[in-house]
PDB file of N, CA, C and O in Angstrom:
ATOM      1  N   MET A   1       1.742   3.166 -18.595  1.00  0.00           N
ATOM      2  CA  MET A   1       0.613   3.756 -19.303  1.00  0.00           C
ATOM      3  C   MET A   1      -0.664   3.233 -18.654  1.00  0.00           C
ATOM      4  O   MET A   1      -0.883   2.025 -18.562  1.00  0.00           O
ATOM      5  N   ARG A   2      -1.471   4.134 -18.222  1.00  0.00           N
ATOM      6  CA  ARG A   2      -2.736   3.742 -17.597  1.00  0.00           C
ATOM      7  C   ARG A   2      -3.717   3.255 -18.655  1.00  0.00           C
ATOM      8  O   ARG A   2      -3.630   3.614 -19.829  1.00  0.00           O
ATOM      9  N   LYS A   3      -4.642   2.434 -18.207  1.00  0.00           N
ATOM     10  CA  LYS A   3      -5.632   1.849 -19.118  1.00  0.00           C
ATOM     11  C   LYS A   3      -6.401   2.929 -19.873  1.00  0.00           C
ATOM     12  O   LYS A   3      -6.715   2.769 -21.053  1.00  0.00           O
ATOM     13  N   ARG A   4      -6.698   4.015 -19.195  1.00  0.00           N
ATOM     14  CA  ARG A   4      -7.456   5.104 -19.832  1.00  0.00           C
ATOM     15  C   ARG A   4      -6.680   5.696 -21.011  1.00  0.00           C
ATOM     16  O   ARG A   4      -7.242   5.929 -22.081  1.00  0.00           O
ATOM     17  N   LYS A   5      -5.391   5.934 -20.801  1.00  0.00           N
ATOM     18  CA  LYS A   5      -4.555   6.484 -21.870  1.00  0.00           C
ATOM     19  C   LYS A   5      -4.406   5.463 -23.001  1.00  0.00           C
ATOM     20  O   LYS A   5      -4.456   5.817 -24.179  1.00  0.00           O
ATOM     21  N   PHE A   6      -4.223   4.201 -22.631  1.00  0.00           N
ATOM     22  CA  PHE A   6      -4.113   3.139 -23.627  1.00  0.00           C
ATOM     23  C   PHE A   6      -5.379   3.086 -24.483  1.00  0.00           C
ATOM     24  O   PHE A   6      -5.299   2.987 -25.707  1.00  0.00           O
ATOM     25  N   ASN A   7      -6.542   3.154 -23.839  1.00  0.00           N
ATOM     26  CA  ASN A   7      -7.813   3.130 -24.579  1.00  0.00           C
ATOM     27  C   ASN A   7      -7.923   4.315 -25.527  1.00  0.00           C
ATOM     28  O   ASN A   7      -8.444   4.181 -26.634  1.00  0.00           O
ATOM     29  N   LYS A   8      -7.436   5.468 -25.101  1.00  0.00           N
ATOM     30  CA  LYS A   8      -7.463   6.653 -25.959  1.00  0.00           C
ATOM     31  C   LYS A   8      -6.592   6.434 -27.199  1.00  0.00           C
ATOM     32  O   LYS A   8      -6.973   6.808 -28.308  1.00  0.00           O
ATOM     33  N   VAL A   9      -5.432   5.832 -27.000  1.00  0.00           N
ATOM     34  CA  VAL A   9      -4.545   5.532 -28.129  1.00  0.00           C
ATOM     35  C   VAL A   9      -5.223   4.547 -29.082  1.00  0.00           C
ATOM     36  O   VAL A   9      -5.183   4.736 -30.297  1.00  0.00           O
ATOM     37  N   MET A  10      -5.846   3.497 -28.537  1.00  0.00           N
ATOM     38  CA  MET A  10      -6.535   2.507 -29.373  1.00  0.00           C
ATOM     39  C   MET A  10      -7.677   3.165 -30.147  1.00  0.00           C
ATOM     40  O   MET A  10      -7.889   2.857 -31.320  1.00  0.00           O
ATOM     41  N   ASN A  11      -8.413   4.071 -29.495  1.00  0.00           N
ATOM     42  CA  ASN A  11      -9.504   4.790 -30.171  1.00  0.00           C
ATOM     43  C   ASN A  11      -8.980   5.647 -31.310  1.00  0.00           C
ATOM     44  O   ASN A  11      -9.569   5.674 -32.391  1.00  0.00           O
ATOM     45  N   THR A  12      -7.880   6.345 -31.075  1.00  0.00           N
ATOM     46  CA  THR A  12      -7.290   7.204 -32.106  1.00  0.00           C
ATOM     47  C   THR A  12      -6.853   6.377 -33.309  1.00  0.00           C
ATOM     48  O   THR A  12      -7.119   6.747 -34.452  1.00  0.00           O
ATOM     49  N   ILE A  13      -6.188   5.268 -33.051  1.00  0.00           N
ATOM     50  CA  ILE A  13      -5.755   4.388 -34.147  1.00  0.00           C
ATOM     51  C   ILE A  13      -6.975   3.843 -34.885  1.00  0.00           C
ATOM     52  O   ILE A  13      -7.010   3.830 -36.115  1.00  0.00           O
ATOM     53  N   GLY A  14      -7.964   3.398 -34.134  1.00  0.00           N
ATOM     54  CA  GLY A  14      -9.177   2.853 -34.744  1.00  0.00           C
ATOM     55  C   GLY A  14      -9.876   3.850 -35.650  1.00  0.00           C
ATOM     56  O   GLY A  14     -10.308   3.503 -36.749  1.00  0.00           O
ATOM     57  N   LYS A  15      -9.988   5.085 -35.190  1.00  0.00           N
ATOM     58  CA  LYS A  15     -10.617   6.117 -36.021  1.00  0.00           C
ATOM     59  C   LYS A  15      -9.836   6.321 -37.309  1.00  0.00           C
ATOM     60  O   LYS A  15     -10.424   6.465 -38.380  1.00  0.00           O
ATOM     61  N   GLY A  16      -8.521   6.332 -37.206  1.00  0.00           N
ATOM     62  CA  GLY A  16      -7.683   6.515 -38.390  1.00  0.00           C
ATOM     63  C   GLY A  16      -7.785   5.365 -39.378  1.00  0.00           C
ATOM     64  O   GLY A  16      -7.637   5.552 -40.586  1.00  0.00           O
ATOM     65  N   GLU A  17      -8.038   4.173 -38.850  1.00  0.00           N
ATOM     66  CA  GLU A  17      -8.127   2.980 -39.696  1.00  0.00           C
ATOM     67  C   GLU A  17      -9.565   2.611 -40.059  1.00  0.00           C
ATOM     68  O   GLU A  17      -9.793   1.712 -40.868  1.00  0.00           O
ATOM     69  N   GLY A  18     -10.522   3.298 -39.466  1.00  0.00           N
ATOM     70  CA  GLY A  18     -11.924   2.998 -39.744  1.00  0.00           C
ATOM     71  C   GLY A  18     -12.411   1.717 -39.096  1.00  0.00           C
ATOM     72  O   GLY A  18     -13.306   1.052 -39.618  1.00  0.00           O
ATOM     73  N   ILE A  19     -11.818   1.367 -37.946  1.00  0.00           N
ATOM     74  CA  ILE A  19     -12.223   0.168 -37.212  1.00  0.00           C
ATOM     75  C   ILE A  19     -12.378   0.528 -35.733  1.00  0.00           C
ATOM     76  O   ILE A  19     -11.985   1.612 -35.303  1.00  0.00           O
ATOM     77  N   SER A  20     -12.949  -0.384 -34.971  1.00  0.00           N
ATOM     78  CA  SER A  20     -13.145  -0.129 -33.542  1.00  0.00           C
ATOM     79  C   SER A  20     -11.828  -0.271 -32.781  1.00  0.00           C
ATOM     80  O   SER A  20     -10.874  -0.883 -33.262  1.00  0.00           O
ATOM     81  N   SER A  21     -11.803   0.304 -31.595  1.00  0.00           N
ATOM     82  CA  SER A  21     -10.609   0.181 -30.755  1.00  0.00           C
ATOM     83  C   SER A  21     -10.376  -1.279 -30.370  1.00  0.00           C
ATOM     84  O   SER A  21      -9.232  -1.713 -30.235  1.00  0.00           O
ATOM     85  N   LYS A  22     -11.452  -2.031 -30.195  1.00  0.00           N
ATOM     86  CA  LYS A  22     -11.319  -3.461 -29.865  1.00  0.00           C
ATOM     87  C   LYS A  22     -10.698  -4.228 -31.028  1.00  0.00           C
ATOM     88  O   LYS A  22      -9.911  -5.151 -30.816  1.00  0.00           O
ATOM     89  N   GLU A  23     -11.050  -3.850 -32.252  1.00  0.00           N
ATOM     90  CA  GLU A  23     -10.462  -4.493 -33.429  1.00  0.00           C
ATOM     91  C   GLU A  23      -8.975  -4.155 -33.522  1.00  0.00           C
ATOM     92  O   GLU A  23      -8.165  -5.011 -33.880  1.00  0.00           O
ATOM     93  N   VAL A  24      -8.615  -2.918 -33.204  1.00  0.00           N
ATOM     94  CA  VAL A  24      -7.197  -2.519 -33.188  1.00  0.00           C
ATOM     95  C   VAL A  24      -6.443  -3.396 -32.202  1.00  0.00           C
ATOM     96  O   VAL A  24      -5.394  -3.952 -32.529  1.00  0.00           O
ATOM     97  N   GLU A  25      -6.978  -3.516 -31.002  1.00  0.00           N
ATOM     98  CA  GLU A  25      -6.329  -4.313 -29.961  1.00  0.00           C
ATOM     99  C   GLU A  25      -6.219  -5.779 -30.387  1.00  0.00           C
ATOM    100  O   GLU A  25      -5.202  -6.428 -30.140  1.00  0.00           O
ATOM    101  N   LYS A  26      -7.265  -6.292 -31.025  1.00  0.00           N
ATOM    102  CA  LYS A  26      -7.264  -7.679 -31.509  1.00  0.00           C
ATOM    103  C   LYS A  26      -6.169  -7.883 -32.554  1.00  0.00           C
ATOM    104  O   LYS A  26      -5.443  -8.876 -32.506  1.00  0.00           O
ATOM    105  N   GLU A  27      -6.048  -6.952 -33.495  1.00  0.00           N
ATOM    106  CA  GLU A  27      -5.031  -7.064 -34.544  1.00  0.00           C
ATOM    107  C   GLU A  27      -3.615  -6.973 -33.962  1.00  0.00           C
ATOM    108  O   GLU A  27      -2.710  -7.680 -34.404  1.00  0.00           O
ATOM    109  N   ILE A  28      -3.436  -6.106 -32.977  1.00  0.00           N
ATOM    110  CA  ILE A  28      -2.127  -6.008 -32.327  1.00  0.00           C
ATOM    111  C   ILE A  28      -1.811  -7.315 -31.603  1.00  0.00           C
ATOM    112  O   ILE A  28      -0.676  -7.790 -31.651  1.00  0.00           O
ATOM    113  N   GLN A  29      -2.804  -7.899 -30.936  1.00  0.00           N
ATOM    114  CA  GLN A  29      -2.579  -9.168 -30.236  1.00  0.00           C
ATOM    115  C   GLN A  29      -2.212 -10.276 -31.211  1.00  0.00           C
ATOM    116  O   GLN A  29      -1.370 -11.117 -30.897  1.00  0.00           O
ATOM    117  N   ILE A  30      -2.827 -10.293 -32.382  1.00  0.00           N
ATOM    118  CA  ILE A  30      -2.483 -11.287 -33.405  1.00  0.00           C
ATOM    119  C   ILE A  30      -1.019 -11.133 -33.809  1.00  0.00           C
ATOM    120  O   ILE A  30      -0.304 -12.126 -33.946  1.00  0.00           O
ATOM    121  N   ALA A  31      -0.576  -9.897 -33.998  1.00  0.00           N
ATOM    122  CA  ALA A  31       0.824  -9.645 -34.364  1.00  0.00           C
ATOM    123  C   ALA A  31       1.762 -10.056 -33.228  1.00  0.00           C
ATOM    124  O   ALA A  31       2.814 -10.649 -33.472  1.00  0.00           O
ATOM    125  N   ILE A  32       1.387  -9.746 -32.005  1.00  0.00           N
ATOM    126  CA  ILE A  32       2.200 -10.142 -30.844  1.00  0.00           C
ATOM    127  C   ILE A  32       2.306 -11.657 -30.783  1.00  0.00           C
ATOM    128  O   ILE A  32       3.399 -12.198 -30.618  1.00  0.00           O
ATOM    129  N   ASP A  33       1.180 -12.343 -30.913  1.00  0.00           N
ATOM    130  CA  ASP A  33       1.176 -13.806 -30.848  1.00  0.00           C
ATOM    131  C   ASP A  33       2.062 -14.413 -31.925  1.00  0.00           C
ATOM    132  O   ASP A  33       2.785 -15.376 -31.669  1.00  0.00           O
ATOM    133  N   SER A  34       2.007 -13.860 -33.114  1.00  0.00           N
ATOM    134  CA  SER A  34       2.837 -14.350 -34.212  1.00  0.00           C
ATOM    135  C   SER A  34       4.319 -14.191 -33.882  1.00  0.00           C
ATOM    136  O   SER A  34       5.106 -15.118 -34.073  1.00  0.00           O
ATOM    137  N   GLY A  35       4.688 -13.027 -33.392  1.00  0.00           N
ATOM    138  CA  GLY A  35       6.083 -12.796 -33.023  1.00  0.00           C
ATOM    139  C   GLY A  35       6.505 -13.613 -31.820  1.00  0.00           C
ATOM    140  O   GLY A  35       7.617 -14.137 -31.781  1.00  0.00           O
ATOM    141  N   PHE A  36       5.624 -13.723 -30.841  1.00  0.00           N
ATOM    142  CA  PHE A  36       5.932 -14.439 -29.607  1.00  0.00           C
ATOM    143  C   PHE A  36       6.149 -15.929 -29.873  1.00  0.00           C
ATOM    144  O   PHE A  36       6.923 -16.579 -29.170  1.00  0.00           O
ATOM    145  N   ASP A  37       5.477 -16.465 -30.871  1.00  0.00           N
ATOM    146  CA  ASP A  37       5.594 -17.885 -31.207  1.00  0.00           C
ATOM    147  C   ASP A  37       6.757 -18.186 -32.150  1.00  0.00           C
ATOM    148  O   ASP A  37       6.973 -19.343 -32.512  1.00  0.00           O
ATOM    149  N   ASN A  38       7.497 -17.171 -32.547  1.00  0.00           N
ATOM    150  CA  ASN A  38       8.622 -17.350 -33.457  1.00  0.00           C
ATOM    151  C   ASN A  38       9.724 -18.153 -32.764  1.00  0.00           C
ATOM    152  O   ASN A  38      10.153 -17.790 -31.668  1.00  0.00           O
ATOM    153  N   PRO A  39      10.188 -19.245 -33.393  1.00  0.00           N
ATOM    154  CA  PRO A  39      11.207 -20.080 -32.752  1.00  0.00           C
ATOM    155  C   PRO A  39      12.646 -19.551 -32.890  1.00  0.00           C
ATOM    156  O   PRO A  39      13.559 -20.092 -32.265  1.00  0.00           O
ATOM    157  N   ASP A  40      12.854 -18.523 -33.684  1.00  0.00           N
ATOM    158  CA  ASP A  40      14.200 -17.980 -33.894  1.00  0.00           C
ATOM    159  C   ASP A  40      14.786 -17.524 -32.554  1.00  0.00           C
ATOM    160  O   ASP A  40      14.161 -16.726 -31.856  1.00  0.00           O
ATOM    161  N   PRO A  41      15.975 -18.013 -32.183  1.00  0.00           N
ATOM    162  CA  PRO A  41      16.579 -17.646 -30.896  1.00  0.00           C
ATOM    163  C   PRO A  41      16.775 -16.139 -30.709  1.00  0.00           C
ATOM    164  O   PRO A  41      16.623 -15.633 -29.597  1.00  0.00           O
ATOM    165  N   ALA A  42      17.105 -15.428 -31.766  1.00  0.00           N
ATOM    166  CA  ALA A  42      17.293 -13.977 -31.660  1.00  0.00           C
ATOM    167  C   ALA A  42      15.966 -13.285 -31.348  1.00  0.00           C
ATOM    168  O   ALA A  42      15.914 -12.347 -30.552  1.00  0.00           O
ATOM    169  N   VAL A  43      14.909 -13.754 -31.978  1.00  0.00           N
ATOM    170  CA  VAL A  43      13.577 -13.193 -31.728  1.00  0.00           C
ATOM    171  C   VAL A  43      13.132 -13.539 -30.307  1.00  0.00           C
ATOM    172  O   VAL A  43      12.589 -12.687 -29.603  1.00  0.00           O
ATOM    173  N   ARG A  44      13.355 -14.763 -29.891  1.00  0.00           N
ATOM    174  CA  ARG A  44      12.999 -15.201 -28.530  1.00  0.00           C
ATOM    175  C   ARG A  44      13.721 -14.346 -27.490  1.00  0.00           C
ATOM    176  O   ARG A  44      13.140 -13.970 -26.471  1.00  0.00           O
ATOM    177  N   ALA A  45      14.990 -14.042 -27.756  1.00  0.00           N
ATOM    178  CA  ALA A  45      15.773 -13.222 -26.824  1.00  0.00           C
ATOM    179  C   ALA A  45      15.164 -11.831 -26.669  1.00  0.00           C
ATOM    180  O   ALA A  45      15.153 -11.279 -25.569  1.00  0.00           O
ATOM    181  N   GLU A  46      14.663 -11.269 -27.753  1.00  0.00           N
ATOM    182  CA  GLU A  46      14.023  -9.951 -27.669  1.00  0.00           C
ATOM    183  C   GLU A  46      12.730 -10.019 -26.863  1.00  0.00           C
ATOM    184  O   GLU A  46      12.450  -9.120 -26.070  1.00  0.00           O
ATOM    185  N   TRP A  47      11.944 -11.070 -27.057  1.00  0.00           N
ATOM    186  CA  TRP A  47      10.691 -11.205 -26.305  1.00  0.00           C
ATOM    187  C   TRP A  47      10.954 -11.382 -24.818  1.00  0.00           C
ATOM    188  O   TRP A  47      10.139 -10.969 -23.994  1.00  0.00           O
ATOM    189  N   GLU A  48      12.073 -11.985 -24.467  1.00  0.00           N
ATOM    190  CA  GLU A  48      12.399 -12.176 -23.051  1.00  0.00           C
ATOM    191  C   GLU A  48      12.625 -10.852 -22.333  1.00  0.00           C
ATOM    192  O   GLU A  48      12.573 -10.805 -21.104  1.00  0.00           O
ATOM    193  N   LYS A  49      12.870  -9.789 -23.066  1.00  0.00           N
ATOM    194  CA  LYS A  49      13.075  -8.464 -22.480  1.00  0.00           C
ATOM    195  C   LYS A  49      11.757  -7.780 -22.110  1.00  0.00           C
ATOM    196  O   LYS A  49      11.742  -6.834 -21.322  1.00  0.00           O
ATOM    197  N   VAL A  50      10.665  -8.257 -22.677  1.00  0.00           N
ATOM    198  CA  VAL A  50       9.361  -7.617 -22.480  1.00  0.00           C
ATOM    199  C   VAL A  50       8.705  -8.166 -21.207  1.00  0.00           C
ATOM    200  O   VAL A  50       8.425  -9.362 -21.125  1.00  0.00           O
ATOM    201  N   PRO A  51       8.459  -7.303 -20.216  1.00  0.00           N
ATOM    202  CA  PRO A  51       7.788  -7.780 -19.000  1.00  0.00           C
ATOM    203  C   PRO A  51       6.285  -7.972 -19.245  1.00  0.00           C
ATOM    204  O   PRO A  51       5.628  -7.126 -19.851  1.00  0.00           O
ATOM    205  N   PHE A  52       5.765  -9.092 -18.766  1.00  0.00           N
ATOM    206  CA  PHE A  52       4.326  -9.336 -18.884  1.00  0.00           C
ATOM    207  C   PHE A  52       3.883 -10.262 -17.765  1.00  0.00           C
ATOM    208  O   PHE A  52       4.690 -11.002 -17.203  1.00  0.00           O
ATOM    209  N   LYS A  53       2.603 -10.216 -17.445  1.00  0.00           N
ATOM    210  CA  LYS A  53       2.080 -10.937 -16.286  1.00  0.00           C
ATOM    211  C   LYS A  53       1.456 -12.285 -16.624  1.00  0.00           C
ATOM    212  O   LYS A  53       1.517 -13.211 -15.814  1.00  0.00           O
ATOM    213  N   GLY A  54       0.871 -12.408 -17.775  1.00  0.00           N
ATOM    214  CA  GLY A  54       0.140 -13.626 -18.119  1.00  0.00           C
ATOM    215  C   GLY A  54       0.983 -14.622 -18.897  1.00  0.00           C
ATOM    216  O   GLY A  54       2.207 -14.674 -18.781  1.00  0.00           O
ATOM    217  N   GLU A  55       0.276 -15.405 -19.688  1.00  0.00           N
ATOM    218  CA  GLU A  55       0.913 -16.429 -20.508  1.00  0.00           C
ATOM    219  C   GLU A  55       1.723 -15.827 -21.649  1.00  0.00           C
ATOM    220  O   GLU A  55       2.741 -16.377 -22.069  1.00  0.00           O
ATOM    221  N   ARG A  56       1.253 -14.693 -22.136  1.00  0.00           N
ATOM    222  CA  ARG A  56       1.947 -13.964 -23.202  1.00  0.00           C
ATOM    223  C   ARG A  56       1.627 -12.484 -23.062  1.00  0.00           C
ATOM    224  O   ARG A  56       0.657 -12.124 -22.395  1.00  0.00           O
ATOM    225  N   PRO A  57       2.426 -11.622 -23.680  1.00  0.00           N
ATOM    226  CA  PRO A  57       2.214 -10.180 -23.519  1.00  0.00           C
ATOM    227  C   PRO A  57       0.907  -9.701 -24.147  1.00  0.00           C
ATOM    228  O   PRO A  57       0.445 -10.237 -25.155  1.00  0.00           O
ATOM    229  N   THR A  58       0.336  -8.694 -23.531  1.00  0.00           N
ATOM    230  CA  THR A  58      -0.857  -8.037 -24.069  1.00  0.00           C
ATOM    231  C   THR A  58      -0.414  -6.825 -24.889  1.00  0.00           C
ATOM    232  O   THR A  58       0.726  -6.377 -24.766  1.00  0.00           O
ATOM    233  N   PRO A  59      -1.303  -6.297 -25.718  1.00  0.00           N
ATOM    234  CA  PRO A  59      -0.949  -5.078 -26.449  1.00  0.00           C
ATOM    235  C   PRO A  59      -0.507  -3.950 -25.514  1.00  0.00           C
ATOM    236  O   PRO A  59       0.463  -3.249 -25.803  1.00  0.00           O
ATOM    237  N   GLN A  60      -1.207  -3.777 -24.408  1.00  0.00           N
ATOM    238  CA  GLN A  60      -0.836  -2.702 -23.485  1.00  0.00           C
ATOM    239  C   GLN A  60       0.564  -2.925 -22.911  1.00  0.00           C
ATOM    240  O   GLN A  60       1.343  -1.978 -22.810  1.00  0.00           O
ATOM    241  N   GLU A  61       0.889  -4.143 -22.541  1.00  0.00           N
ATOM    242  CA  GLU A  61       2.216  -4.432 -21.986  1.00  0.00           C
ATOM    243  C   GLU A  61       3.315  -4.180 -23.015  1.00  0.00           C
ATOM    244  O   GLU A  61       4.362  -3.624 -22.684  1.00  0.00           O
ATOM    245  N   VAL A  62       3.080  -4.586 -24.249  1.00  0.00           N
ATOM    246  CA  VAL A  62       4.085  -4.387 -25.299  1.00  0.00           C
ATOM    247  C   VAL A  62       4.254  -2.901 -25.603  1.00  0.00           C
ATOM    248  O   VAL A  62       5.380  -2.419 -25.733  1.00  0.00           O
ATOM    249  N   ILE A  63       3.161  -2.185 -25.715  1.00  0.00           N
ATOM    250  CA  ILE A  63       3.248  -0.753 -26.018  1.00  0.00           C
ATOM    251  C   ILE A  63       3.931  -0.002 -24.881  1.00  0.00           C
ATOM    252  O   ILE A  63       4.741   0.891 -25.128  1.00  0.00           O
ATOM    253  N   GLU A  64       3.614  -0.357 -23.638  1.00  0.00           N
ATOM    254  CA  GLU A  64       4.289   0.272 -22.493  1.00  0.00           C
ATOM    255  C   GLU A  64       5.789   0.024 -22.553  1.00  0.00           C
ATOM    256  O   GLU A  64       6.583   0.944 -22.353  1.00  0.00           O
ATOM    257  N   TYR A  65       6.175  -1.208 -22.824  1.00  0.00           N
ATOM    258  CA  TYR A  65       7.592  -1.557 -22.922  1.00  0.00           C
ATOM    259  C   TYR A  65       8.272  -0.757 -24.038  1.00  0.00           C
ATOM    260  O   TYR A  65       9.344  -0.187 -23.836  1.00  0.00           O
ATOM    261  N   LEU A  66       7.649  -0.722 -25.202  1.00  0.00           N
ATOM    262  CA  LEU A  66       8.242  -0.009 -26.335  1.00  0.00           C
ATOM    263  C   LEU A  66       8.372   1.485 -26.057  1.00  0.00           C
ATOM    264  O   LEU A  66       9.365   2.104 -26.441  1.00  0.00           O
ATOM    265  N   CYS A  67       7.379   2.065 -25.396  1.00  0.00           N
ATOM    266  CA  CYS A  67       7.452   3.490 -25.040  1.00  0.00           C
ATOM    267  C   CYS A  67       8.623   3.753 -24.101  1.00  0.00           C
ATOM    268  O   CYS A  67       9.359   4.722 -24.285  1.00  0.00           O
ATOM    269  N   LYS A  68       8.797   2.903 -23.104  1.00  0.00           N
ATOM    270  CA  LYS A  68       9.910   3.060 -22.160  1.00  0.00           C
ATOM    271  C   LYS A  68      11.248   2.933 -22.876  1.00  0.00           C
ATOM    272  O   LYS A  68      12.177   3.694 -22.604  1.00  0.00           O
ATOM    273  N   GLU A  69      11.344   1.979 -23.784  1.00  0.00           N
ATOM    274  CA  GLU A  69      12.590   1.788 -24.527  1.00  0.00           C
ATOM    275  C   GLU A  69      12.891   2.992 -25.416  1.00  0.00           C
ATOM    276  O   GLU A  69      14.043   3.412 -25.529  1.00  0.00           O
ATOM    277  N   MET A  70      11.866   3.539 -26.039  1.00  0.00           N
ATOM    278  CA  MET A  70      12.064   4.715 -26.895  1.00  0.00           C
ATOM    279  C   MET A  70      12.522   5.912 -26.069  1.00  0.00           C
ATOM    280  O   MET A  70      13.382   6.675 -26.510  1.00  0.00           O
ATOM    281  N   LYS A  71      11.959   6.083 -24.883  1.00  0.00           N
ATOM    282  CA  LYS A  71      12.359   7.196 -24.014  1.00  0.00           C
ATOM    283  C   LYS A  71      13.820   7.072 -23.601  1.00  0.00           C
ATOM    284  O   LYS A  71      14.525   8.075 -23.495  1.00  0.00           O
ATOM    285  N   LYS A  72      14.273   5.850 -23.369  1.00  0.00           N
ATOM    286  CA  LYS A  72      15.674   5.622 -22.989  1.00  0.00           C
ATOM    287  C   LYS A  72      16.630   6.068 -24.086  1.00  0.00           C
ATOM    288  O   LYS A  72      17.742   6.514 -23.804  1.00  0.00           O
ATOM    289  N   LYS A  73      16.200   5.949 -25.329  1.00  0.00           N
ATOM    290  CA  LYS A  73      17.075   6.224 -26.473  1.00  0.00           C
ATOM    291  C   LYS A  73      17.010   7.662 -26.948  1.00  0.00           C
ATOM    292  O   LYS A  73      17.690   8.025 -27.907  1.00  0.00           O
ATOM    293  N   GLN A  74      16.205   8.488 -26.295  1.00  0.00           N
ATOM    294  CA  GLN A  74      16.093   9.895 -26.711  1.00  0.00           C
ATOM    295  C   GLN A  74      17.208  10.716 -26.114  1.00  0.00           C
ATOM    296  O   GLN A  74      17.282  11.922 -26.349  1.00  0.00           O
TER     297      GLN A  74
END
């Protein structure tokens, strides 16, 4: 997913929620961080499947991964 398309998705969600796209991205990152820090081995195993470049996954990386996984299951 290109950054432009990702930004469009964030804008659409933000409009629906009455918040900015940056706030949407911030809230998604908070949820990612919470899940990523979960010590449960089963949860950790799922996070290991998500490709990311930095210290932890970004909203764009997680959404790209989830989209690819959903396409595989169609």
